[in-house]
C-alpha positions in Angstrom: 165.9 -38.1 -122.4 165.1 -35.8 -119.3 164.4 -38.0 -115.9 161.7 -36.7 -113.9 163.0 -36.4 -110.3 161.2 -34.6 -107.8 163.3 -33.6 -106.1 165.1 -31.5 -109.0 161.4 -30.6 -110.2 161.0 -28.9 -106.2 164.6 -27.4 -106.1 164.0 -25.8 -109.9 160.9 -24.1 -108.5 162.6 -22.7 -105.2 165.6 -21.4 -107.0 163.0 -19.9 -109.6 160.8 -17.9 -106.8 164.4 -16.8 -105.4 164.9 -15.2 -108.3 161.7 -13.6 -108.6 161.7 -12.3 -105.1 165.4 -11.1 -105.4 164.1 -9.2 -108.4 160.7 -7.8 -107.5 161.8 -6.8 -104.1 163.0 -3.4 -105.2 159.9 -2.9 -107.1 157.9 -4.2 -103.9 159.7 -1.5 -101.7 159.2 1.2 -104.0 155.7 0.8 -104.2 155.8 0.5 -100.6 157.6 3.7 -100.1 154.8 5.1 -102.4 151.8 5.1 -99.6 153.9 6.7 -96.8 154.4 10.1 -95.8 158.0 11.9 -96.1 157.9 12.0 -91.9 158.5 8.1 -92.4 161.5 8.2 -94.3 163.2 11.1 -92.0 162.4 8.5 -89.0 165.1 6.5 -90.8 162.8 3.1 -91.3 162.1 1.6 -94.0 158.6 0.6 -93.6 157.8 -3.3 -95.7 153.7 -2.9 -95.2 151.3 -0.4 -97.0 151.0 3.2 -95.6 147.5 5.1 -95.2 149.2 8.0 -97.5 149.1 6.0 -101.1 145.9 8.2 -103.1 147.4 11.6 -101.2 150.6 11.1 -102.4 149.3 10.0 -106.2 146.8 12.8 -106.2 149.6 15.2 -105.5 152.0 13.6 -108.0 148.7 14.0 -110.7 147.7 17.5 -109.6 150.0 20.2 -108.6 152.5 19.0 -106.5 155.4 18.7 -109.0 154.6 22.1 -110.4 155.3 23.0 -106.9 158.9 22.3 -107.4 159.5 23.9 -110.4 159.0 20.3 -112.8 155.9 20.6 -115.3 152.9 18.1 -114.6 153.0 14.8 -115.1 150.4 13.9 -118.2 152.6 16.0 -120.8 155.7 14.2 -119.2 153.8 10.6 -119.8 152.7 11.6 -123.3 156.1 12.5 -124.3 157.6 9.4 -123.0 154.8 7.4 -124.7 155.3 8.9 -128.0 159.0 8.4 -128.0 158.4 5.0 -127.1 156.1 4.2 -130.0 157.4 6.0 -132.6 161.0 4.5 -131.6 159.7 1.0 -132.0 157.1 1.4 -134.8 160.3 3.5 -136.4 162.7 0.4 -135.4 160.3 -2.2 -136.8 159.2 -1.0 -140.4 162.9 0.4 -141.0 164.2 -3.3 -140.0 161.7 -5.0 -142.0 162.4 -3.5 -145.4 166.6 -3.5 -144.8 166.1 -7.3 -143.9 163.8 -8.0 -147.0 166.1 -5.9 -149.0 169.2 -8.2 -147.8 167.7 -11.3 -148.0 165.6 -10.8 -151.3 167.1 -8.3 -153.4 170.6 -8.9 -155.8 172.5 -5.9 -155.5 176.8 -5.8 -155.5 178.0 -5.7 -152.3 174.7 -7.1 -150.5 176.9 -9.0 -147.8 179.3 -5.8 -147.0 176.1 -4.1 -146.7 174.6 -6.1 -144.1 178.0 -6.3 -142.2 177.9 -3.0 -141.7 174.9 -2.7 -140.5 175.9 -5.8 -137.9 178.7 -3.3 -137.2 176.8 -0.5 -135.3 175.9 -2.8 -132.9 179.1 -2.3 -131.4 178.1 2.0 -131.5 175.7 3.2 -129.1 174.4 6.2 -129.4 176.6 7.5 -126.2 179.6 6.7 -128.8 178.1 9.2 -131.8 176.4 11.4 -130.1 178.1 14.4 -130.3 177.6 14.3 -134.0 174.4 12.9 -133.9 173.6 15.7 -131.9 175.2 18.2 -134.7 172.9 17.4 -137.2 170.4 17.0 -135.4 170.9 21.2 -134.8 171.8 21.9 -137.9 168.3 20.4 -139.1 166.5 22.6 -136.4 165.2 19.4 -134.8 166.1 20.4 -131.1 162.9 20.4 -128.7 161.2 18.5 -131.6 159.5 15.1 -131.5 161.3 14.0 -134.8 164.8 15.0 -133.0 163.7 12.9 -130.5 162.9 10.1 -132.4 164.7 9.8 -136.0 168.3 9.3 -134.7 166.8 6.4 -132.7 165.1 4.0 -135.3 167.8 2.4 -137.1 168.2 -0.8 -135.0 170.9 -3.6 -136.6 169.2 -5.6 -133.7 165.9 -5.9 -135.3 167.4 -6.1 -138.6 169.4 -9.5 -137.6 166.3 -10.8 -136.5 164.2 -10.1 -139.4 167.1 -11.0 -141.6 167.3 -14.5 -139.8 163.3 -15.4 -139.8 163.4 -14.7 -143.7 165.9 -16.9 -144.5 163.9 -19.7 -142.6 160.8 -18.8 -145.4 160.5 -21.8 -147.5 161.8 -20.8 -150.9 158.7 -22.0 -152.9 156.7 -19.3 -151.5 158.7 -17.1 -153.2 158.2 -19.6 -156.7 154.5 -19.5 -156.2 154.5 -15.8 -155.4 155.8 -15.2 -159.1 154.0 -17.9 -160.6 150.8 -16.1 -159.1 151.9 -12.7 -160.8 153.0 -11.7 -157.4 155.2 -8.3 -157.2 158.1 -8.1 -154.9 155.9 -5.4 -152.9 153.1 -7.8 -153.1 154.9 -10.9 -151.9 156.3 -8.6 -148.8 152.7 -7.2 -147.8 150.8 -10.5 -148.6 153.3 -13.1 -147.5 155.9 -12.0 -145.4 154.0 -9.7 -143.1 151.8 -12.0 -142.0 154.3 -14.2 -141.2 156.0 -11.7 -139.5 153.4 -11.0 -136.5 155.1 -12.9 -133.8 158.4 -11.8 -134.2 157.2 -8.1 -135.0 155.1 -8.1 -131.6 158.0 -9.1 -129.7 159.7 -6.6 -131.1 157.5 -4.1 -130.6 157.7 -5.1 -126.9 161.2 -4.7 -126.4 161.9 -1.7 -128.9 158.8 -0.1 -126.8 161.2 -0.2 -123.6 164.3 0.5 -125.2 162.5 4.0 -125.9 160.8 4.2 -122.8 164.0 3.9 -120.6 165.7 6.7 -123.1 167.4 9.1 -120.8 170.8 10.7 -122.5 169.5 11.9 -126.0 166.0 13.2 -124.4 167.8 15.1 -121.8 170.5 16.1 -124.2 168.4 17.1 -127.3 165.8 18.8 -125.3 165.8 22.2 -123.7 162.2 23.2 -122.7 159.6 21.1 -120.4 157.4 21.0 -123.1 159.1 17.5 -124.9 160.8 16.3 -121.8 160.0 12.9 -120.6 159.6 11.7 -117.6 162.9 9.7 -117.1 164.6 13.0 -117.2 162.2 14.4 -114.7 162.3 12.0 -112.5 166.2 12.8 -112.1 165.9 16.5 -111.2 162.5 15.4 -109.1 165.8 13.5 -107.3 167.9 16.7 -107.3 165.2 19.1 -106.1 164.5 16.5 -103.2 168.0 16.5 -102.0 168.2 20.4 -102.1 165.0 21.0 -100.0 163.0 18.6 -97.9 163.8 14.8 -99.2 160.1 13.7 -100.3 160.9 10.2 -101.1 157.2 9.5 -101.2 156.7 11.4 -104.4 160.1 10.2 -105.7 158.7 6.7 -105.8 155.3 7.4 -106.3 156.5 9.0 -109.6 158.7 6.3 -110.2 156.1 3.9 -110.0 154.4 5.7 -112.5 157.1 6.0 -114.2 158.1 2.0 -115.1 153.5 1.5 -114.9 153.4 1.8 -119.2 156.0 -1.0 -119.9 155.5 -3.4 -117.2 151.5 -3.3 -118.8 152.9 -3.7 -122.4 154.9 -6.5 -121.3 152.0 -8.4 -119.4 149.4 -7.3 -122.5 151.2 -8.5 -124.9 153.3 -11.4 -123.5 151.9 -14.0 -125.2 152.8 -12.6 -128.6 156.1 -11.9 -126.8 157.0 -15.6 -125.6 155.8 -16.4 -129.3 157.6 -14.0 -131.2 160.8 -15.1 -129.7 160.2 -19.3 -129.7 158.8 -19.7 -132.8 161.1 -21.0 -135.3 158.8 -23.1 -137.9 156.7 -21.6 -139.9 
Protein backbone atom coordinates (compact mmCIF):
# COMPACT_ATOMS: atom_id res chain seq x y z
CA UNK A 1 0.00 0.00 0.00
CA UNK A 2 1.35 3.39 -1.03
CA UNK A 3 1.27 5.92 1.80
CA UNK A 4 -0.11 9.37 1.07
CA UNK A 5 2.65 11.66 2.33
CA UNK A 6 2.34 15.35 1.35
CA UNK A 7 6.11 15.90 1.40
CA UNK A 8 6.80 12.99 -0.97
CA UNK A 9 4.06 14.21 -3.28
CA UNK A 10 5.54 17.72 -3.26
CA UNK A 11 9.05 16.37 -3.87
CA UNK A 12 7.80 14.25 -6.80
CA UNK A 13 6.22 17.29 -8.43
CA UNK A 14 9.37 19.36 -7.90
CA UNK A 15 11.54 16.72 -9.55
CA UNK A 16 9.06 16.41 -12.40
CA UNK A 17 8.97 20.17 -12.98
CA UNK A 18 12.78 20.38 -12.93
CA UNK A 19 13.00 17.57 -15.46
CA UNK A 20 10.47 19.29 -17.73
CA UNK A 21 12.39 22.57 -17.54
CA UNK A 22 15.67 20.87 -18.40
CA UNK A 23 14.12 19.15 -21.41
CA UNK A 24 12.14 22.16 -22.66
CA UNK A 25 14.79 24.86 -22.14
CA UNK A 26 16.70 24.16 -25.40
CA UNK A 27 13.42 24.21 -27.32
CA UNK A 28 12.51 27.50 -25.66
CA UNK A 29 15.88 28.98 -26.64
CA UNK A 30 15.36 27.88 -30.26
CA UNK A 31 11.94 29.52 -30.38
CA UNK A 32 13.25 32.71 -28.78
CA UNK A 33 16.26 32.80 -31.10
CA UNK A 34 13.96 32.59 -34.12
CA UNK A 35 12.37 35.92 -33.12
CA UNK A 36 15.59 37.99 -33.16
CA UNK A 37 17.85 39.27 -35.92
CA UNK A 38 21.39 38.15 -36.70
CA UNK A 39 22.92 41.27 -35.12
CA UNK A 40 21.72 40.13 -31.71
CA UNK A 41 23.74 36.90 -31.94
CA UNK A 42 26.74 38.57 -33.55
CA UNK A 43 26.92 40.76 -30.44
CA UNK A 44 27.61 37.62 -28.40
CA UNK A 45 24.45 37.76 -26.29
CA UNK A 46 21.87 35.05 -25.69
CA UNK A 47 18.41 36.61 -25.42
CA UNK A 48 15.87 34.96 -23.13
CA UNK A 49 12.87 37.07 -24.15
CA UNK A 50 11.08 37.15 -27.52
CA UNK A 51 12.23 39.69 -30.09
CA UNK A 52 10.38 41.66 -32.73
CA UNK A 53 11.72 39.91 -35.83
CA UNK A 54 9.84 36.62 -35.51
CA UNK A 55 7.30 37.26 -38.26
CA UNK A 56 10.01 38.57 -40.58
CA UNK A 57 12.23 35.53 -40.01
CA UNK A 58 9.46 33.04 -40.72
CA UNK A 59 8.41 34.97 -43.82
CA UNK A 60 12.00 34.72 -44.96
CA UNK A 61 12.30 30.95 -44.62
CA UNK A 62 8.92 30.31 -46.22
CA UNK A 63 9.76 32.79 -48.99
CA UNK A 64 13.00 33.05 -50.91
CA UNK A 65 15.36 33.12 -47.93
CA UNK A 66 16.68 29.58 -48.44
CA UNK A 67 16.79 29.97 -52.22
CA UNK A 68 19.17 32.90 -51.84
CA UNK A 69 21.54 30.55 -49.99
CA UNK A 70 21.41 28.01 -52.82
CA UNK A 71 18.97 25.73 -51.01
CA UNK A 72 15.47 24.58 -52.05
CA UNK A 73 12.26 26.14 -50.74
CA UNK A 74 10.96 25.04 -47.38
CA UNK A 75 7.54 23.70 -48.36
CA UNK A 76 8.85 20.92 -50.67
CA UNK A 77 11.27 19.85 -47.94
CA UNK A 78 8.43 19.53 -45.44
CA UNK A 79 6.36 17.57 -47.95
CA UNK A 80 9.24 15.19 -48.64
CA UNK A 81 9.82 14.62 -44.92
CA UNK A 82 6.09 14.09 -44.38
CA UNK A 83 5.81 11.57 -47.22
CA UNK A 84 8.83 9.69 -45.91
CA UNK A 85 7.57 9.65 -42.32
CA UNK A 86 4.04 8.57 -43.31
CA UNK A 87 5.31 5.92 -45.69
CA UNK A 88 7.67 4.44 -43.11
CA UNK A 89 4.98 4.50 -40.40
CA UNK A 90 2.29 2.82 -42.48
CA UNK A 91 4.72 0.34 -44.03
CA UNK A 92 6.16 -0.71 -40.69
CA UNK A 93 2.71 -1.17 -39.14
CA UNK A 94 1.31 -3.21 -42.06
CA UNK A 95 4.34 -5.52 -42.34
CA UNK A 96 4.58 -5.93 -38.56
CA UNK A 97 0.89 -6.76 -38.21
CA UNK A 98 1.01 -9.50 -40.83
CA UNK A 99 4.33 -10.92 -39.63
CA UNK A 100 3.18 -11.00 -35.99
CA UNK A 101 -0.14 -12.58 -37.05
CA UNK A 102 1.70 -15.28 -38.98
CA UNK A 103 4.07 -16.02 -36.10
CA UNK A 104 1.28 -16.32 -33.51
CA UNK A 105 -1.59 -17.94 -35.43
CA UNK A 106 0.02 -19.80 -38.33
CA UNK A 107 1.54 -23.22 -37.75
CA UNK A 108 4.56 -23.67 -40.00
CA UNK A 109 8.02 -25.24 -39.56
CA UNK A 110 10.72 -23.21 -37.85
CA UNK A 111 8.20 -20.65 -36.66
CA UNK A 112 10.18 -19.81 -33.52
CA UNK A 113 13.40 -19.62 -35.49
CA UNK A 114 11.79 -17.14 -37.87
CA UNK A 115 10.77 -14.93 -34.96
CA UNK A 116 14.26 -15.21 -33.46
CA UNK A 117 15.82 -14.10 -36.75
CA UNK A 118 13.44 -11.13 -36.89
CA UNK A 119 14.29 -10.24 -33.30
CA UNK A 120 18.04 -10.44 -33.98
CA UNK A 121 17.71 -7.66 -36.57
CA UNK A 122 17.22 -5.26 -33.64
CA UNK A 123 21.01 -5.38 -33.32
CA UNK A 124 21.47 -4.40 -36.99
CA UNK A 125 20.54 -0.74 -37.46
CA UNK A 126 20.55 0.93 -40.87
CA UNK A 127 24.08 2.23 -40.29
CA UNK A 128 25.47 -1.34 -40.13
CA UNK A 129 23.82 -2.54 -43.35
CA UNK A 130 23.87 0.74 -45.23
CA UNK A 131 26.38 -0.29 -47.92
CA UNK A 132 24.57 -3.45 -49.13
CA UNK A 133 21.22 -1.68 -48.79
CA UNK A 134 22.42 1.24 -50.89
CA UNK A 135 23.87 -1.17 -53.48
CA UNK A 136 20.52 -2.95 -53.87
CA UNK A 137 18.59 0.33 -54.06
CA UNK A 138 20.99 1.66 -56.71
CA UNK A 139 20.77 -1.53 -58.78
CA UNK A 140 16.97 -1.34 -58.69
CA UNK A 141 17.09 2.25 -59.93
CA UNK A 142 15.43 3.70 -56.82
CA UNK A 143 17.93 6.50 -56.15
CA UNK A 144 16.16 9.88 -55.85
CA UNK A 145 12.75 8.23 -55.45
CA UNK A 146 10.30 8.06 -52.57
CA UNK A 147 10.31 4.26 -52.78
CA UNK A 148 14.08 4.22 -52.32
CA UNK A 149 13.74 6.44 -49.27
CA UNK A 150 10.93 4.43 -47.68
CA UNK A 151 11.07 0.73 -48.59
CA UNK A 152 14.48 -0.11 -47.02
CA UNK A 153 13.25 1.25 -43.67
CA UNK A 154 9.77 -0.26 -43.40
CA UNK A 155 10.74 -3.57 -41.79
CA UNK A 156 10.57 -3.31 -37.99
CA UNK A 157 11.49 -6.01 -35.50
CA UNK A 158 10.32 -3.78 -32.64
CA UNK A 159 6.80 -3.38 -33.99
CA UNK A 160 6.61 -7.09 -34.84
CA UNK A 161 7.61 -7.98 -31.30
CA UNK A 162 5.04 -5.61 -29.75
CA UNK A 163 2.20 -6.88 -31.95
CA UNK A 164 3.23 -10.47 -31.24
CA UNK A 165 3.10 -9.85 -27.51
CA UNK A 166 -0.34 -8.29 -27.85
CA UNK A 167 -1.71 -11.10 -30.01
CA UNK A 168 -0.56 -13.61 -27.39
CA UNK A 169 -2.87 -11.89 -24.87
CA UNK A 170 -5.95 -12.31 -27.08
CA UNK A 171 -8.08 -15.16 -25.64
CA UNK A 172 -8.12 -18.37 -27.67
CA UNK A 173 -11.90 -18.38 -27.28
CA UNK A 174 -12.13 -15.54 -29.81
CA UNK A 175 -10.34 -17.65 -32.40
CA UNK A 176 -12.53 -20.66 -31.67
CA UNK A 177 -15.69 -18.53 -31.88
CA UNK A 178 -14.54 -17.12 -35.21
CA UNK A 179 -13.98 -20.65 -36.55
CA UNK A 180 -17.43 -21.73 -35.39
CA UNK A 181 -18.96 -18.76 -37.22
CA UNK A 182 -17.12 -19.77 -40.37
CA UNK A 183 -14.61 -16.89 -40.37
CA UNK A 184 -11.39 -17.56 -42.23
CA UNK A 185 -7.92 -16.38 -41.20
CA UNK A 186 -8.18 -13.04 -43.02
CA UNK A 187 -11.66 -12.32 -41.70
CA UNK A 188 -10.54 -13.10 -38.15
CA UNK A 189 -7.59 -10.78 -38.65
CA UNK A 190 -9.69 -7.96 -40.15
CA UNK A 191 -12.81 -8.13 -37.97
CA UNK A 192 -11.36 -9.14 -34.60
CA UNK A 193 -7.63 -8.51 -34.27
CA UNK A 194 -7.45 -5.15 -36.05
CA UNK A 195 -10.22 -3.49 -33.96
CA UNK A 196 -8.55 -4.77 -30.79
CA UNK A 197 -5.19 -3.41 -31.96
CA UNK A 198 -6.27 0.19 -32.61
CA UNK A 199 -4.58 1.59 -29.51
CA UNK A 200 -1.37 -0.28 -30.20
CA UNK A 201 -1.41 0.83 -33.83
CA UNK A 202 -1.87 4.46 -32.78
CA UNK A 203 1.01 4.29 -30.30
CA UNK A 204 3.32 2.64 -32.81
CA UNK A 205 2.30 5.11 -35.50
CA UNK A 206 3.52 8.01 -33.36
CA UNK A 207 6.83 6.26 -32.62
CA UNK A 208 7.39 5.28 -36.25
CA UNK A 209 6.38 8.71 -37.55
CA UNK A 210 9.00 10.36 -35.37
CA UNK A 211 11.50 7.68 -36.43
CA UNK A 212 10.83 8.44 -40.08
CA UNK A 213 10.84 12.19 -39.62
CA UNK A 214 14.22 12.37 -37.90
CA UNK A 215 16.01 10.17 -40.46
CA UNK A 216 19.14 11.92 -41.69
CA UNK A 217 21.81 9.48 -42.87
CA UNK A 218 19.70 7.36 -45.22
CA UNK A 219 17.96 10.22 -47.10
CA UNK A 220 21.32 12.01 -47.29
CA UNK A 221 22.83 9.03 -49.12
CA UNK A 222 19.89 7.91 -51.24
CA UNK A 223 18.98 11.38 -52.57
CA UNK A 224 21.33 13.42 -54.72
CA UNK A 225 18.89 16.02 -56.05
CA UNK A 226 17.11 18.66 -54.02
CA UNK A 227 13.65 17.59 -55.22
CA UNK A 228 13.65 14.59 -52.87
CA UNK A 229 15.78 15.80 -49.97
CA UNK A 230 14.25 16.14 -46.51
CA UNK A 231 14.26 19.11 -44.19
CA UNK A 232 16.86 17.62 -41.83
CA UNK A 233 19.33 17.13 -44.69
CA UNK A 234 18.89 20.74 -45.79
CA UNK A 235 19.10 21.90 -42.18
CA UNK A 236 22.61 20.47 -41.99
CA UNK A 237 23.51 22.21 -45.25
CA UNK A 238 22.08 25.44 -43.87
CA UNK A 239 24.45 25.18 -40.90
CA UNK A 240 27.40 24.78 -43.25
CA UNK A 241 26.26 27.69 -45.44
CA UNK A 242 25.76 29.91 -42.41
CA UNK A 243 29.24 29.16 -41.08
CA UNK A 244 30.88 29.81 -44.46
CA UNK A 245 29.19 33.17 -44.88
CA UNK A 246 27.61 35.61 -42.45
CA UNK A 247 26.12 33.39 -39.69
CA UNK A 248 22.35 33.80 -39.58
CA UNK A 249 21.46 31.94 -36.44
CA UNK A 250 17.99 33.43 -36.37
CA UNK A 251 17.16 31.85 -39.75
CA UNK A 252 18.74 28.58 -38.68
CA UNK A 253 16.69 28.51 -35.48
CA UNK A 254 13.50 29.35 -37.38
CA UNK A 255 14.06 26.39 -39.71
CA UNK A 256 14.81 24.19 -36.68
CA UNK A 257 11.53 25.19 -35.03
CA UNK A 258 9.59 24.41 -38.22
CA UNK A 259 11.41 21.07 -38.54
CA UNK A 260 10.45 19.92 -35.06
CA UNK A 261 6.84 21.19 -35.24
CA UNK A 262 5.20 18.25 -37.15
CA UNK A 263 6.30 15.43 -34.79
CA UNK A 264 5.44 17.59 -31.78
CA UNK A 265 1.94 18.21 -33.19
CA UNK A 266 1.47 14.50 -33.89
CA UNK A 267 2.35 13.66 -30.29
CA UNK A 268 0.09 16.41 -28.91
CA UNK A 269 -2.98 15.43 -30.92
CA UNK A 270 -2.51 11.68 -30.45
CA UNK A 271 -1.15 11.58 -26.92
CA UNK A 272 -4.26 9.97 -25.43
CA UNK A 273 -4.12 7.11 -27.92
CA UNK A 274 -0.36 6.90 -27.43
CA UNK A 275 -0.63 6.53 -23.65
CA UNK A 276 -3.55 4.15 -23.96
CA UNK A 277 -1.67 1.96 -26.41
CA UNK A 278 1.34 1.73 -24.12
CA UNK A 279 -0.41 0.98 -20.82
CA UNK A 280 -3.50 -0.92 -21.93
CA UNK A 281 -2.88 -4.63 -21.46
CA UNK A 282 -6.30 -6.13 -20.69
CA UNK A 283 -8.71 -6.32 -23.61
